[in-house]
Backbone and ligand atoms as CSV (ligand in chain L), in Angstrom:
chain,resi,resn,atom,element,x,y,z
A,1,MET,N,N,10.389,-20.273,6.580
A,1,MET,CA,C,9.977,-18.903,6.255
A,1,MET,C,C,11.414,-18.125,6.125
A,2,ALA,N,N,11.194,-17.018,5.393
A,2,ALA,CA,C,12.549,-16.250,5.113
A,2,ALA,C,C,12.014,-14.885,4.782
A,3,ILE,N,N,13.049,-14.023,5.097
A,3,ILE,CA,C,12.781,-12.605,4.690
A,3,ILE,C,C,13.411,-12.318,3.378
A,4,LEU,N,N,12.706,-11.819,2.448
A,4,LEU,CA,C,13.012,-11.732,1.125
A,4,LEU,C,C,13.503,-10.376,0.804
A,5,LYS,N,N,14.481,-10.359,-0.211
A,5,LYS,CA,C,14.997,-9.085,-0.631
A,5,LYS,C,C,13.986,-8.188,-1.433
A,6,ILE,N,N,13.819,-6.797,-1.056
A,6,ILE,CA,C,12.840,-6.029,-1.654
A,6,ILE,C,C,13.511,-5.151,-2.695
A,7,ALA,N,N,12.965,-5.330,-3.892
A,7,ALA,CA,C,13.366,-4.600,-5.024
A,7,ALA,C,C,13.148,-3.069,-4.823
A,8,ARG,N,N,14.129,-2.215,-5.172
A,8,ARG,CA,C,14.071,-0.874,-5.081
A,8,ARG,C,C,13.689,-0.009,-6.412
A,9,MET,N,N,13.054,1.119,-6.277
A,9,MET,CA,C,12.662,1.845,-7.526
A,9,MET,C,C,13.937,1.960,-8.386
A,10,GLY,N,N,13.790,1.738,-9.695
A,10,GLY,CA,C,14.838,1.585,-10.642
A,10,GLY,C,C,15.139,0.102,-11.100
A,11,HIS,N,N,14.632,-0.825,-10.199
A,11,HIS,CA,C,14.812,-2.135,-10.811
A,11,HIS,C,C,13.471,-2.529,-11.818
A,12,PRO,N,N,13.909,-3.075,-12.872
A,12,PRO,CA,C,12.853,-3.329,-13.970
A,12,PRO,C,C,11.536,-4.090,-13.579
A,13,VAL,N,N,11.856,-5.078,-12.484
A,13,VAL,CA,C,10.635,-6.015,-12.077
A,13,VAL,C,C,9.436,-5.032,-11.600
A,14,LEU,N,N,9.904,-3.806,-11.135
A,14,LEU,CA,C,8.779,-2.853,-10.597
A,14,LEU,C,C,8.101,-2.251,-11.611
A,15,LEU,N,N,8.461,-2.296,-12.948
A,15,LEU,CA,C,7.902,-1.600,-14.182
A,15,LEU,C,C,7.060,-2.588,-15.056
A,16,GLN,N,N,7.067,-3.895,-14.620
A,16,GLN,CA,C,6.269,-4.584,-15.697
A,16,GLN,C,C,5.032,-5.124,-15.128
A,17,ARG,N,N,4.196,-5.545,-15.998
A,17,ARG,CA,C,2.829,-5.949,-15.732
A,17,ARG,C,C,3.006,-7.399,-15.257
A,18,ALA,N,N,2.533,-7.666,-14.077
A,18,ALA,CA,C,2.657,-9.159,-13.588
A,18,ALA,C,C,1.605,-9.977,-14.090
A,19,ALA,N,N,1.903,-11.403,-14.077
A,19,ALA,CA,C,0.978,-12.273,-14.564
A,19,ALA,C,C,0.108,-12.896,-13.522
A,20,ALA,N,N,-1.015,-13.461,-14.053
A,20,ALA,CA,C,-2.101,-14.056,-13.056
A,20,ALA,C,C,-1.271,-15.118,-12.498
A,21,VAL,N,N,-1.792,-15.431,-11.251
A,21,VAL,CA,C,-1.361,-16.776,-10.367
A,21,VAL,C,C,-2.163,-17.884,-11.073
A,22,PRO,N,N,-1.506,-18.804,-11.482
A,22,PRO,CA,C,-2.254,-20.004,-12.178
A,22,PRO,C,C,-3.111,-20.732,-11.161
A,23,ASP,N,N,-2.453,-20.987,-10.029
A,23,ASP,CA,C,-2.993,-21.848,-8.983
A,23,ASP,C,C,-2.900,-21.199,-7.598
A,24,PRO,N,N,-3.709,-20.339,-7.027
A,24,PRO,CA,C,-3.654,-19.717,-5.744
A,24,PRO,C,C,-3.418,-20.492,-4.573
A,25,THR,N,N,-3.767,-21.748,-4.681
A,25,THR,CA,C,-3.379,-22.625,-3.343
A,25,THR,C,C,-2.161,-23.560,-3.544
A,26,ALA,N,N,-1.398,-23.336,-4.719
A,26,ALA,CA,C,-0.213,-24.267,-4.838
A,26,ALA,C,C,0.785,-24.024,-3.690
A,27,PRO,N,N,1.596,-25.042,-3.341
A,27,PRO,CA,C,2.479,-25.007,-2.333
A,27,PRO,C,C,3.506,-23.926,-2.397
A,28,ASP,N,N,3.937,-23.667,-3.633
A,28,ASP,CA,C,5.070,-22.612,-3.820
A,28,ASP,C,C,4.359,-21.279,-3.568
A,29,ILE,N,N,2.984,-20.891,-3.784
A,29,ILE,CA,C,2.451,-19.702,-3.700
A,29,ILE,C,C,2.116,-19.517,-1.998
A,30,ARG,N,N,1.815,-20.654,-1.410
A,30,ARG,CA,C,1.652,-20.741,0.081
A,30,ARG,C,C,3.062,-20.164,0.701
A,31,ARG,N,N,4.172,-20.685,0.130
A,31,ARG,CA,C,5.388,-20.446,0.668
A,31,ARG,C,C,5.691,-19.005,0.609
A,32,LEU,N,N,5.411,-18.589,-0.710
A,32,LEU,CA,C,5.639,-17.120,-1.060
A,32,LEU,C,C,4.905,-16.237,-0.121
A,33,ILE,N,N,3.573,-16.400,0.113
A,33,ILE,CA,C,2.814,-15.595,0.993
A,33,ILE,C,C,3.312,-15.674,2.355
A,34,ALA,N,N,3.765,-16.709,2.786
A,34,ALA,CA,C,4.400,-16.772,4.313
A,34,ALA,C,C,5.565,-15.898,4.339
A,35,ASP,N,N,6.376,-16.041,3.205
A,35,ASP,CA,C,7.715,-15.176,3.277
A,35,ASP,C,C,7.379,-13.691,3.116
A,36,MET,N,N,6.371,-13.316,2.424
A,36,MET,CA,C,6.040,-11.991,2.070
A,36,MET,C,C,5.598,-11.371,3.603
A,37,VAL,N,N,4.752,-12.175,4.252
A,37,VAL,CA,C,4.239,-11.777,5.353
A,37,VAL,C,C,5.288,-11.434,6.494
A,38,GLU,N,N,6.319,-12.348,6.419
A,38,GLU,CA,C,7.448,-12.072,7.312
A,38,GLU,C,C,8.231,-10.953,6.824
A,39,THR,N,N,8.512,-10.803,5.598
A,39,THR,CA,C,9.118,-9.721,5.128
A,39,THR,C,C,8.570,-8.360,5.398
A,40,MET,N,N,7.133,-8.295,5.324
A,40,MET,CA,C,6.381,-7.047,5.396
A,40,MET,C,C,6.513,-6.725,6.933
A,41,ASP,N,N,6.393,-7.684,7.855
A,41,ASP,CA,C,6.281,-7.427,9.180
A,41,ASP,C,C,7.816,-6.895,9.661
A,42,ASP,N,N,8.883,-7.535,8.993
A,42,ASP,CA,C,10.204,-7.272,9.379
A,42,ASP,C,C,10.454,-5.811,8.953
A,43,ALA,N,N,9.882,-5.285,7.865
A,43,ALA,CA,C,9.943,-3.984,7.527
A,43,ALA,C,C,9.041,-2.914,8.012
A,44,ALA,N,N,8.124,-3.244,8.686
A,44,ALA,CA,C,7.073,-2.626,9.394
A,44,ALA,C,C,6.172,-1.843,8.333
A,45,GLY,N,N,5.998,-2.591,7.351
A,45,GLY,CA,C,5.144,-1.979,6.282
A,45,GLY,C,C,3.672,-2.363,6.339
A,46,ALA,N,N,2.969,-1.691,5.746
A,46,ALA,CA,C,1.298,-2.063,5.662
A,46,ALA,C,C,0.930,-2.628,4.324
A,47,GLY,N,N,1.805,-2.871,3.406
A,47,GLY,CA,C,1.566,-3.582,2.129
A,47,GLY,C,C,2.642,-4.022,1.579
A,48,LEU,N,N,2.593,-5.254,0.765
A,48,LEU,CA,C,3.770,-5.650,-0.086
A,48,LEU,C,C,3.081,-6.580,-1.229
A,49,ALA,N,N,3.633,-5.945,-2.400
A,49,ALA,CA,C,3.180,-6.821,-3.669
A,49,ALA,C,C,4.282,-7.709,-4.101
A,50,ALA,N,N,3.884,-8.822,-4.627
A,50,ALA,CA,C,4.875,-9.849,-5.150
A,50,ALA,C,C,5.875,-9.303,-6.037
A,51,PRO,N,N,5.659,-8.426,-6.911
A,51,PRO,CA,C,6.953,-7.938,-7.773
A,51,PRO,C,C,7.818,-7.206,-6.892
A,52,GLN,N,N,7.394,-6.688,-5.742
A,52,GLN,CA,C,8.462,-5.926,-4.941
A,52,GLN,C,C,9.521,-7.147,-4.460
A,53,VAL,N,N,9.153,-8.299,-4.203
A,53,VAL,CA,C,10.137,-9.383,-3.981
A,53,VAL,C,C,10.465,-10.121,-5.118
A,54,HIS,N,N,10.608,-9.504,-6.281
A,54,HIS,CA,C,11.179,-10.010,-7.519
A,54,HIS,C,C,10.298,-11.307,-8.067
A,55,VAL,N,N,8.908,-11.311,-7.696
A,55,VAL,CA,C,8.074,-12.252,-8.295
A,55,VAL,C,C,7.066,-11.701,-8.974
A,56,PRO,N,N,7.210,-11.715,-10.299
A,56,PRO,CA,C,5.997,-11.002,-11.107
A,56,PRO,C,C,4.872,-11.659,-11.332
A,57,LEU,N,N,3.981,-11.705,-10.188
A,57,LEU,CA,C,2.762,-12.513,-10.281
A,57,LEU,C,C,1.843,-11.510,-9.550
A,58,ARG,N,N,0.458,-11.712,-9.941
A,58,ARG,CA,C,-0.399,-10.798,-9.452
A,58,ARG,C,C,-1.010,-11.261,-8.010
A,59,LEU,N,N,-0.446,-10.753,-6.953
A,59,LEU,CA,C,-0.618,-11.265,-5.623
A,59,LEU,C,C,-0.022,-10.103,-4.820
A,60,PHE,N,N,-0.788,-9.731,-3.759
A,60,PHE,CA,C,-0.236,-8.645,-2.752
A,60,PHE,C,C,-0.845,-9.090,-1.333
A,61,ILE,N,N,-0.211,-8.502,-0.250
A,61,ILE,CA,C,-0.821,-8.669,0.923
A,61,ILE,C,C,-0.737,-7.128,1.514
A,62,PHE,N,N,-1.674,-7.048,2.636
A,62,PHE,CA,C,-1.720,-5.665,3.240
A,62,PHE,C,C,-2.476,-5.726,4.443
A,63,ARG,N,N,-2.422,-4.640,5.247
A,63,ARG,CA,C,-3.156,-4.583,6.509
A,63,ARG,C,C,-3.586,-3.225,6.708
A,64,VAL,N,N,-4.650,-3.061,7.608
A,64,VAL,CA,C,-5.006,-1.753,7.974
A,64,VAL,C,C,-4.705,-1.632,9.441
A,65,PRO,N,N,-3.603,-0.916,9.794
A,65,PRO,CA,C,-3.280,-0.744,11.207
A,65,PRO,C,C,-4.123,0.088,11.790
A,66,ALA,N,N,-4.435,-0.085,13.223
A,66,ALA,CA,C,-5.558,0.579,13.872
A,66,ALA,C,C,-5.187,2.173,13.863
A,67,GLU,N,N,-3.913,2.534,13.939
A,67,GLU,CA,C,-3.490,3.927,13.831
A,67,GLU,C,C,-3.562,4.669,12.570
A,68,ARG,N,N,-3.855,3.864,11.444
A,68,ARG,CA,C,-3.985,4.496,10.009
A,68,ARG,C,C,-5.529,4.437,9.608
A,69,SER,N,N,-6.268,3.565,10.314
A,69,SER,CA,C,-7.780,3.523,9.950
A,69,SER,C,C,-8.324,4.843,10.187
A,70,THR,N,N,-9.374,5.307,9.267
A,70,THR,CA,C,-9.800,6.537,9.339
A,70,THR,C,C,-11.274,6.443,10.210
A,71,GLY,N,N,-11.380,5.278,10.786
A,71,GLY,CA,C,-12.624,5.109,11.599
A,71,GLY,C,C,-13.989,4.865,10.804
A,72,ASP,N,N,-13.854,5.177,9.472
A,72,ASP,CA,C,-15.078,4.972,8.570
A,72,ASP,C,C,-15.509,3.422,8.567
A,73,ALA,N,N,-16.735,3.150,8.452
A,73,ALA,CA,C,-17.279,1.861,8.475
A,73,ALA,C,C,-16.600,0.809,7.589
A,74,ASP,N,N,-16.171,1.333,6.429
A,74,ASP,CA,C,-15.510,0.485,5.574
A,74,ASP,C,C,-13.984,0.498,5.488
A,75,ASP,N,N,-13.446,1.103,6.677
A,75,ASP,CA,C,-12.032,1.143,6.801
A,75,ASP,C,C,-11.755,0.933,8.362
A,76,THR,N,N,-12.146,-0.212,8.726
A,76,THR,CA,C,-11.769,-0.558,10.128
A,76,THR,C,C,-10.419,-1.358,10.079
A,77,PRO,N,N,-9.708,-1.381,11.197
A,77,PRO,CA,C,-8.424,-2.197,11.145
A,77,PRO,C,C,-8.522,-3.602,10.853
A,78,THR,N,N,-7.603,-4.150,10.032
A,78,THR,CA,C,-7.581,-5.627,9.708
A,78,THR,C,C,-6.348,-6.347,9.982
A,79,ALA,N,N,-6.334,-7.564,10.125
A,79,ALA,CA,C,-5.168,-8.466,10.233
A,79,ALA,C,C,-4.625,-8.244,8.818
A,80,THR,N,N,-3.324,-9.099,8.605
A,80,THR,CA,C,-2.910,-9.118,7.199
A,80,THR,C,C,-3.723,-9.876,6.287
A,81,GLU,N,N,-4.219,-9.212,5.177
A,81,GLU,CA,C,-4.978,-9.935,4.211
A,81,GLU,C,C,-4.107,-10.348,2.914
A,82,VAL,N,N,-4.617,-11.272,2.325
A,82,VAL,CA,C,-4.061,-11.797,1.058
A,82,VAL,C,C,-4.978,-11.743,-0.160
A,83,LEU,N,N,-4.486,-10.937,-1.072
A,83,LEU,CA,C,-5.408,-10.860,-2.417
A,83,LEU,C,C,-4.595,-11.325,-3.515
A,84,ILE,N,N,-5.211,-12.441,-4.192
A,84,ILE,CA,C,-4.642,-13.009,-5.399
A,84,ILE,C,C,-5.460,-12.795,-6.552
A,85,ASN,N,N,-4.887,-12.353,-7.709
A,85,ASN,CA,C,-5.602,-12.169,-8.870
A,85,ASN,C,C,-6.702,-11.126,-8.857
A,86,PRO,N,N,-6.413,-9.920,-8.219
A,86,PRO,CA,C,-7.344,-9.150,-7.917
A,86,PRO,C,C,-7.848,-8.140,-9.120
A,87,SER,N,N,-9.035,-7.567,-8.849
A,87,SER,CA,C,-9.575,-6.499,-9.865
A,87,SER,C,C,-9.933,-5.300,-8.664
A,88,VAL,N,N,-9.829,-4.280,-9.201
A,88,VAL,CA,C,-10.179,-3.144,-8.435
A,88,VAL,C,C,-10.927,-2.104,-9.299
A,89,GLU,N,N,-12.105,-1.584,-8.700
A,89,GLU,CA,C,-13.011,-0.762,-9.319
A,89,GLU,C,C,-13.157,0.573,-8.483
A,90,LEU,N,N,-12.779,1.631,-9.007
A,90,LEU,CA,C,-13.071,2.989,-8.303
A,90,LEU,C,C,-14.551,3.288,-8.141
A,91,LEU,N,N,-15.070,3.637,-7.078
A,91,LEU,CA,C,-16.497,3.900,-6.884
A,91,LEU,C,C,-16.697,5.437,-6.759
A,92,GLY,N,N,-17.493,6.057,-7.324
A,92,GLY,CA,C,-17.616,7.506,-7.274
A,92,GLY,C,C,-16.461,8.255,-7.938
A,93,THR,N,N,-16.477,9.785,-7.685
A,93,THR,CA,C,-15.583,10.526,-8.174
A,93,THR,C,C,-14.673,11.182,-7.038
A,94,GLU,N,N,-14.843,10.802,-5.783
A,94,GLU,CA,C,-14.315,11.554,-4.775
A,94,GLU,C,C,-12.620,10.950,-4.726
A,95,MET,N,N,-11.830,12.051,-4.931
A,95,MET,CA,C,-10.453,11.673,-4.715
A,95,MET,C,C,-9.862,12.422,-3.500
A,96,ARG,N,N,-8.934,11.839,-2.708
A,96,ARG,CA,C,-8.451,12.500,-1.580
A,96,ARG,C,C,-6.955,12.324,-1.699
A,97,LEU,N,N,-6.028,13.338,-1.020
A,97,LEU,CA,C,-4.623,13.047,-0.988
A,97,LEU,C,C,-4.373,12.162,0.190
A,98,ARG,N,N,-3.506,11.280,0.157
A,98,ARG,CA,C,-3.072,10.347,1.235
A,98,ARG,C,C,-1.664,10.369,1.323
A,99,TRP,N,N,-1.028,10.401,2.490
A,99,TRP,CA,C,0.391,10.279,2.588
A,99,TRP,C,C,0.766,8.774,2.376
A,100,GLU,N,N,1.636,8.534,1.573
A,100,GLU,CA,C,2.050,7.234,1.257
A,100,GLU,C,C,3.595,6.960,1.382
A,101,GLY,N,N,4.151,5.934,1.661
A,101,GLY,CA,C,5.306,5.459,1.627
A,101,GLY,C,C,5.455,4.044,0.693
A,102,CYS,N,N,6.512,3.603,0.407
A,102,CYS,CA,C,6.475,2.450,-0.255
A,102,CYS,C,C,7.937,1.660,0.064
A,103,LEU,N,N,7.967,0.442,0.279
A,103,LEU,CA,C,9.053,-0.326,0.792
A,103,LEU,C,C,10.134,-0.390,-0.302
A,104,SER,N,N,9.808,-0.136,-1.457
A,104,SER,CA,C,10.600,-0.055,-2.617
A,104,SER,C,C,11.283,1.502,-2.810
A,105,ILE,N,N,10.660,2.454,-2.081
A,105,ILE,CA,C,11.149,3.715,-2.186
A,105,ILE,C,C,11.461,4.264,-0.708
A,106,PRO,N,N,12.417,3.595,-0.165
A,106,PRO,CA,C,12.794,3.761,1.346
A,106,PRO,C,C,13.034,5.229,1.681
A,107,GLY,N,N,12.586,5.638,2.755
A,107,GLY,CA,C,13.000,6.993,3.355
A,107,GLY,C,C,12.022,8.219,2.721
A,108,LEU,N,N,11.232,7.889,1.930
A,108,LEU,CA,C,10.516,9.019,1.210
A,108,LEU,C,C,9.031,8.752,1.579
A,109,ARG,N,N,8.329,9.791,1.506
A,109,ARG,CA,C,6.929,9.814,1.559
A,109,ARG,C,C,6.482,10.997,0.556
A,110,ALA,N,N,4.991,10.747,0.294
A,110,ALA,CA,C,4.311,11.767,-0.719
A,110,ALA,C,C,2.987,11.671,-0.479
A,111,ALA,N,N,2.292,12.858,-0.767
A,111,ALA,CA,C,0.732,12.977,-0.783
A,111,ALA,C,C,0.324,12.534,-2.215
A,112,VAL,N,N,-0.479,11.470,-2.422
A,112,VAL,CA,C,-0.875,10.951,-3.628
A,112,VAL,C,C,-2.356,10.911,-3.671
A,113,PRO,N,N,-2.967,11.338,-4.753
A,113,PRO,CA,C,-4.315,11.447,-4.886
A,113,PRO,C,C,-4.778,9.974,-5.070
A,114,ARG,N,N,-5.774,9.583,-4.420
A,114,ARG,CA,C,-6.414,8.133,-4.482
A,114,ARG,C,C,-8.035,8.231,-4.378
A,115,ALA,N,N,-8.601,7.295,-5.011
A,115,ALA,CA,C,-10.151,7.313,-4.716
A,115,ALA,C,C,-10.412,7.101,-3.329
A,116,TRP,N,N,-11.418,7.731,-2.932
A,116,TRP,CA,C,-11.863,7.543,-1.486
A,116,TRP,C,C,-12.599,6.110,-1.301
A,117,ARG,N,N,-13.289,5.748,-2.252
A,117,ARG,CA,C,-14.042,4.445,-2.110
A,117,ARG,C,C,-13.821,3.580,-3.478
A,118,ILE,N,N,-13.625,2.267,-3.095
A,118,ILE,CA,C,-13.425,1.232,-4.252
A,118,ILE,C,C,-14.252,0.000,-3.812
A,119,ARG,N,N,-14.328,-0.835,-4.909
A,119,ARG,CA,C,-14.768,-2.138,-4.635
A,119,ARG,C,C,-13.668,-3.013,-5.284
A,120,TYR,N,N,-13.316,-4.135,-4.655
A,120,TYR,CA,C,-12.289,-4.949,-5.182
A,120,TYR,C,C,-12.626,-6.544,-4.971
A,121,THR,N,N,-12.090,-7.336,-5.859
A,121,THR,CA,C,-12.424,-8.727,-5.811
A,121,THR,C,C,-11.123,-9.443,-5.897
A,122,GLY,N,N,-11.103,-10.736,-5.746
A,122,GLY,CA,C,-9.821,-11.684,-5.847
A,122,GLY,C,C,-10.137,-12.765,-5.144
A,123,VAL,N,N,-9.074,-13.690,-4.856
A,123,VAL,CA,C,-9.105,-14.773,-3.987
A,123,VAL,C,C,-8.170,-14.730,-2.870
A,124,ASP,N,N,-8.544,-15.294,-1.805
A,124,ASP,CA,C,-7.538,-15.334,-0.613
A,124,ASP,C,C,-6.647,-16.563,-0.768
A,125,ALA,N,N,-5.755,-16.705,0.259
A,125,ALA,CA,C,-4.826,-17.842,0.221
A,125,ALA,C,C,-5.287,-19.121,0.321
A,126,GLU,N,N,-6.604,-19.284,0.623
A,126,GLU,CA,C,-7.410,-20.662,0.689
A,126,GLU,C,C,-8.148,-20.736,-0.594
A,127,GLY,N,N,-7.929,-19.792,-1.641
A,127,GLY,CA,C,-8.691,-19.892,-2.942
A,127,GLY,C,C,-10.041,-19.387,-2.789
A,128,THR,N,N,-10.604,-18.933,-1.564
A,128,THR,CA,C,-11.936,-18.526,-1.431
A,128,THR,C,C,-12.099,-17.059,-2.090
A,129,PRO,N,N,-13.082,-16.662,-2.938
A,129,PRO,CA,C,-13.322,-15.646,-3.538
A,129,PRO,C,C,-13.595,-14.473,-2.389
A,130,VAL,N,N,-13.060,-13.275,-2.792
A,130,VAL,CA,C,-13.183,-12.270,-1.836
A,130,VAL,C,C,-13.813,-11.041,-2.724
A,131,ALA,N,N,-14.866,-10.291,-2.142
A,131,ALA,CA,C,-15.398,-9.207,-2.793
A,131,ALA,C,C,-15.863,-8.135,-1.596
A,132,ARG,N,N,-15.361,-7.069,-1.754
A,132,ARG,CA,C,-15.648,-5.988,-0.718
A,132,ARG,C,C,-15.579,-4.606,-1.295
A,133,GLU,N,N,-16.148,-3.783,-0.478
A,133,GLU,CA,C,-16.070,-2.305,-0.641
A,133,GLU,C,C,-15.008,-1.863,0.495
A,134,ALA,N,N,-14.288,-0.764,0.256
A,134,ALA,CA,C,-13.335,-0.101,1.163
A,134,ALA,C,C,-13.320,1.246,0.878
A,135,THR,N,N,-12.952,2.066,1.913
A,135,THR,CA,C,-12.719,3.509,1.899
A,135,THR,C,C,-11.400,3.798,2.547
A,136,GLY,N,N,-11.114,4.995,2.595
A,136,GLY,CA,C,-9.880,5.712,3.440
A,136,GLY,C,C,-8.580,4.845,3.189
A,137,PHE,N,N,-8.053,4.423,4.393
A,137,PHE,CA,C,-6.645,3.907,4.405
A,137,PHE,C,C,-6.793,2.540,3.584
A,138,HIS,N,N,-7.829,1.745,3.808
A,138,HIS,CA,C,-8.076,0.423,3.299
A,138,HIS,C,C,-8.011,0.667,1.706
A,139,ALA,N,N,-8.917,1.403,1.246
A,139,ALA,CA,C,-8.981,1.736,-0.263
A,139,ALA,C,C,-7.594,2.185,-0.719
A,140,GLY,N,N,-6.969,3.117,-0.062
A,140,GLY,CA,C,-5.766,3.499,-0.511
A,140,GLY,C,C,-4.666,2.628,-0.710
A,141,VAL,N,N,-4.495,1.597,0.380
A,141,VAL,CA,C,-3.495,0.651,0.366
A,141,VAL,C,C,-3.734,-0.318,-0.624
A,142,VAL,N,N,-4.999,-0.674,-1.073
A,142,VAL,CA,C,-5.305,-1.575,-2.052
A,142,VAL,C,C,-4.956,-0.953,-3.410
A,143,GLN,N,N,-5.138,0.225,-3.490
A,143,GLN,CA,C,-4.904,0.928,-4.791
A,143,GLN,C,C,-3.462,0.998,-4.998
A,144,HIS,N,N,-2.792,1.345,-3.942
A,144,HIS,CA,C,-1.194,1.240,-4.140
A,144,HIS,C,C,-0.564,-0.149,-4.486
A,145,GLU,N,N,-1.102,-1.088,-3.792
A,145,GLU,CA,C,-0.582,-2.429,-3.936
A,145,GLU,C,C,-1.022,-2.888,-5.294
A,146,TYR,N,N,-2.302,-2.776,-5.829
A,146,TYR,CA,C,-2.796,-3.108,-7.005
A,146,TYR,C,C,-1.849,-2.514,-8.166
A,147,ASP,N,N,-1.662,-1.194,-8.047
A,147,ASP,CA,C,-0.787,-0.467,-8.868
A,147,ASP,C,C,0.712,-1.275,-9.133
A,148,HIS,N,N,1.145,-1.735,-8.198
A,148,HIS,CA,C,2.416,-2.581,-8.254
A,148,HIS,C,C,2.245,-3.735,-9.266
A,149,LEU,N,N,1.042,-4.321,-9.406
A,149,LEU,CA,C,0.826,-5.451,-10.375
A,149,LEU,C,C,0.860,-5.086,-11.744
A,150,ASP,N,N,0.635,-3.571,-11.988
A,150,ASP,CA,C,0.584,-3.034,-13.307
A,150,ASP,C,C,1.949,-2.236,-13.501
A,151,GLY,N,N,2.916,-2.432,-12.702
A,151,GLY,CA,C,4.101,-1.714,-12.808
A,151,GLY,C,C,4.065,-0.266,-12.623
A,152,ILE,N,N,3.128,0.192,-11.815
A,152,ILE,CA,C,2.966,1.612,-11.293
A,152,ILE,C,C,3.386,1.808,-9.988
A,153,LEU,N,N,4.283,2.759,-9.917
A,153,LEU,CA,C,4.753,3.226,-8.537
A,153,LEU,C,C,4.218,4.637,-8.067
A,154,TYR,N,N,4.006,4.851,-6.835
A,154,TYR,CA,C,3.125,5.980,-6.385
A,154,TYR,C,C,3.815,7.503,-7.137
A,155,PRO,N,N,5.112,7.699,-7.346
A,155,PRO,CA,C,5.299,8.951,-7.914
A,155,PRO,C,C,4.700,9.122,-9.229
A,156,MET,N,N,4.299,7.912,-9.836
A,156,MET,CA,C,3.657,8.100,-11.215
A,156,MET,C,C,2.258,8.386,-11.050
A,157,ARG,N,N,1.809,8.481,-9.987
A,157,ARG,CA,C,0.267,8.897,-9.667
A,157,ARG,C,C,0.327,10.416,-9.052
A,158,MET,N,N,1.538,11.015,-8.722
A,158,MET,CA,C,1.511,12.329,-8.075
A,158,MET,C,C,1.334,13.500,-8.913
A,159,GLN,N,N,0.549,14.471,-8.386
A,159,GLN,CA,C,0.462,15.573,-9.112
A,159,GLN,C,C,1.049,16.850,-8.625
A,160,ASP,N,N,1.269,16.931,-7.397
A,160,ASP,CA,C,2.014,18.046,-6.714
A,160,ASP,C,C,3.301,17.660,-6.125
A,161,PHE,N,N,4.416,17.780,-6.743
A,161,PHE,CA,C,5.726,17.173,-6.365
A,161,PHE,C,C,6.280,18.058,-5.053
A,162,SER,N,N,5.583,19.180,-4.696
A,162,SER,CA,C,6.100,19.908,-3.600
A,162,SER,C,C,5.717,19.096,-2.334
A,163,LEU,N,N,4.789,18.116,-2.465
A,163,LEU,CA,C,4.317,17.158,-1.324
A,163,LEU,C,C,5.098,15.786,-1.529
A,164,PHE,N,N,6.309,15.942,-1.561
A,164,PHE,CA,C,7.182,14.731,-1.928
A,164,PHE,C,C,8.442,14.988,-0.971
A,165,GLY,N,N,8.675,14.239,-0.121
A,165,GLY,CA,C,10.057,14.458,0.717
A,165,GLY,C,C,10.471,13.262,1.525
A,166,PHE,N,N,11.654,13.479,2.161
A,166,PHE,CA,C,12.368,12.497,3.079
A,166,PHE,C,C,11.335,12.452,4.218
A,167,THR,N,N,11.065,11.242,4.791
A,167,THR,CA,C,10.210,11.031,5.903
A,167,THR,C,C,10.564,11.893,7.196
A,168,GLU,N,N,12.017,11.899,7.428
A,168,GLU,CA,C,12.465,12.568,8.501
A,168,GLU,C,C,12.349,14.074,8.337
A,169,GLU,N,N,12.457,14.550,7.161
A,169,GLU,CA,C,12.278,16.154,6.886
A,169,GLU,C,C,10.880,16.453,7.029
A,170,LEU,N,N,9.891,15.673,6.569
A,170,LEU,CA,C,8.565,16.019,6.558
A,170,LEU,C,C,8.117,16.006,8.163
A,171,ALA,N,N,8.649,14.985,8.903
A,171,ALA,CA,C,8.239,15.023,10.340
A,171,ALA,C,C,8.737,16.130,10.920
A,172,ARG,N,N,9.977,16.616,10.709
A,172,ARG,CA,C,10.493,17.803,11.209
A,172,ARG,C,C,9.772,19.051,10.975
A,173,ALA,N,N,9.473,19.123,9.759
A,173,ALA,CA,C,8.565,20.237,9.201
A,173,ALA,C,C,7.158,20.167,9.856
A,174,ALA,N,N,6.697,19.217,10.015
A,174,ALA,CA,C,5.363,19.101,10.682
A,174,ALA,C,C,5.465,19.407,12.240
A,175,GLN,N,N,6.505,18.985,12.745
A,175,GLN,CA,C,6.822,19.553,14.246
A,175,GLN,C,C,7.047,20.868,14.436
A,176,MET,N,N,7.767,21.547,13.411
A,176,MET,CA,C,7.939,23.055,13.560
A,176,MET,C,C,6.743,23.859,13.325
A,177,ARG,N,N,5.742,23.257,12.550
A,177,ARG,CA,C,4.562,23.858,12.126
A,177,ARG,C,C,3.544,23.746,13.415
A,178,ALA,N,N,3.677,22.621,14.120
A,178,ALA,CA,C,2.841,22.433,15.344
A,178,ALA,C,C,3.483,23.281,16.483
A,179,GLU,N,N,4.728,23.533,16.462
A,179,GLU,CA,C,5.286,24.497,17.432
A,179,GLU,C,C,4.988,25.976,17.317
A,180,ALA,N,N,4.959,26.206,16.024
A,180,ALA,CA,C,4.519,27.607,15.506
A,180,ALA,C,C,2.959,27.874,15.957
A,181,VAL,N,N,2.194,26.931,15.714
A,181,VAL,CA,C,0.786,27.060,16.091
A,181,VAL,C,C,0.618,27.178,17.430
A,182,ALA,N,N,1.328,26.316,18.378
A,182,ALA,CA,C,1.250,26.308,19.854
A,182,ALA,C,C,1.793,27.724,20.336
A,183,ALA,N,N,2.883,28.169,19.662
A,183,ALA,CA,C,3.338,29.552,20.073
A,183,ALA,C,C,2.313,30.652,19.865
A,184,ALA,N,N,1.753,30.542,18.767
A,184,ALA,CA,C,0.847,31.620,18.369
A,184,ALA,C,C,-0.470,31.597,19.191
A,185,GLU,N,N,-0.789,30.308,19.588
A,185,GLU,CA,C,-2.018,30.185,20.576
A,185,GLU,C,C,-1.727,30.750,22.018
A,186,GLN,N,N,-0.417,30.592,22.330
A,186,GLN,CA,C,-0.067,31.119,23.681
A,186,GLN,C,C,0.044,32.580,23.672
A,187,ARG,N,N,0.424,33.326,22.487
A,187,ARG,CA,C,0.156,34.894,22.347
A,187,ARG,C,C,-1.023,35.228,22.446
A,188,ALA,N,N,-2.044,34.507,21.834
A,188,ALA,CA,C,-3.379,34.964,21.666
A,188,ALA,C,C,-4.029,35.031,23.033
L,1,NI,NI,NI,4.646,0.040,-2.621
């Protein structure tokens, strides 16, 4: 296994439409998945798409960390999942803003509108068909990773650029807001 180099925003591989995986259980795909899992874990990410490691194929991995799950029945924590040749269908009209980062856009975060509920299909690393519904973080991370297969990065989905910033600054601002609220409560 190996930790792979992650393409950063500006690299053309992130803007192209990726090709279908001809044989999801081929040895080279198995090796790619193992390397992607190691790369995502090393970077402490929750999702990684093949184009982000310079492989323009329709394949991504993701997980729902316990601390990011919304607790909804279709958004429970998961181990690392593999989705090959996926399709994603948005269910309903409900959109919510979710805070996203991307390993290809290091140091930044933004609030991005995403469908709350989706249905997705594909095959896993064993070539077994996958079909499920997801909400919340699970739905959001799948939409984010699926976009990578079509050459779409999260800033291309944004509507309010005031909700875009460096992770450190956003955390500092949130901390200052929390302190202001605590001080106001103390005065009351
Ligand atoms: Ni990303």
